Structures are given as structure tokens and as C-alpha cells.
N, C-alpha and C positions, 0 to 999 in steps of 0.2 A: 882481260876485261873484268872489272869489277862491277858488280851490282851495288848501288848505293840506294838505302832504304830512301824511299820517298815519303815525307811526313804526311802528305795529303792522302796516301792510301791507307796508312794507319788510321787516320781520322775517318776516313770513309768505313774502313773495317769497324771501328768502334761505333760510329753513328749506325752503321747497319745493325749491329748485335742491339744497341738500345732500342731502336726502332722496332725491332724483331721482339724482343721482351714487351715492349710496351704493347705492341699489337696482340701478342699472346696473352697479356695478364689483362687488359682492359676490353679487347674484342673477342678474342677466339674462346677464352675460359668461359664467359657468360653464355655465348652460343653453344659450345659443348655442352654446359650445365643444362641449358633449356633443353637441348636434344636428349641428353640422358634421362632428363625429368619425364619428356614426353615418352621415351620408350619404358620407363618404370611404370608411368600411367596406363601406357598400351598394355603391359603384361599383367598388370592389376585387372585391367578390364578383361582381358582373356581368361584370367583365372574364374573372375567373378561370372563371365559367361558360361564357362565349363561347369562350374559348381550349379548354376540355375539350369543347365540343361540336365545334369544329373538329377536335381530336385523336381524338374518337370517330368523327367522319364519315370520317377518314382511315383510321382502323383497319377501319372497315366496308368500306370501300372495297378496302384490301388483303386483307381476308377474302374478299371476292366475288371480286376477281381470283385468289387462291389458289384458291378453290372451281372457278373457270371453267378454270383451268390443270389442276387435278387432274382434272376431268370430261373435259377433252378426252384427256389421257393415259390415263384409264381407258377411254375409248371407243376409243382407238387399240389399248390393250392387248387389249382384249376383241376387237377386229377381226381382230388378229394371233392371238390364241387360237383364235377360230372359224376362221380360214383354216387353222391348224396342225391343229385337230381335224377338218375336213373333209380334209385331205389324208392324216391318219393314219387315218380310217375308210376312205378310199379304198384306202389301202395294206393295211390289215387286210383288207379286201374281196377285194383281189386276191390276198393271202396265203392267205385262206382258200378263194378259187375256185381257187387252183393246188393246195392240197392237196386239194380235192375231186378235182381233175383228176388229180392225182398217184396218190391211191387207185384211181380208175377205171383209170389207165394201169396200176398194179400187179395189179389183179384181171384185166385183159386180158392182161398178160404172164403172169401165174399160168396162166389158161385156156390161152394157147398153148403155154406150156410142158409142162402136163400133155397136152396133145394131142400134142405131139410126143415126149414120153418114151412115151407109149401106143403110138404107132407104132413106137417103137424097140424095144419090148420084146414 
């Protein structure tokens, strides 16, 4: 038994190949290009996101460092102010005590002068 080539099968194979090439060229290629472009855009966005996360982390660290520095300066300033206030209170207290002592001295002096003037007169 000998197989004879059927011309319709050859035409169908040729038709299938042409259809496949047309579909691949005009339908599949643009779809694949769009998918590849979307993948590339997604990759770019992920890279940009990671860069922005790094920048945000650096800014947060710099803000924390500034906060720590400001906090330490504030505590130093408060400590200096507290010591100045303490010494001013001591100075005011001594001035008040001196003024009370001066008033007592003036009243004693007045009493002595009055007694001496009474003896003179």
C-alpha cells in the first residue's frame, strides 16, 4: 500500500503556517510588547519605591538626630537656667535678709540716738 500525498493536506499545512505567522506578528507580538512594557514600568516603580523608602528612612534618622541634639541642648539650657535661678534666689534671699537686718540696725540706731538725745536735753 502506497500513500499518495493529498494536495489539500499540503494546502492546509501551508494555510496553518500563514495563519500562525499572521497571528503571531499582528496579534501576539503587540500583546507581548504591552506585557513587557508593563513589566518594565512595574520594575521602574519598584525601584523608585525602594529609593524613596531609603530617602524616607534617611530623613527620619536625620529628624531623630536633630531631635536628640535639640533635646540635649534643651536639657543643658534648663540646667543652666535652673542653676541661675537658684543663685538668683540665694542672692535675693540674702538681699532681703540684709534689708531686714538694715531695718533692724536703723531702728536700733534710732533708739540709741533718741536715748542719747534725751540724756543731752
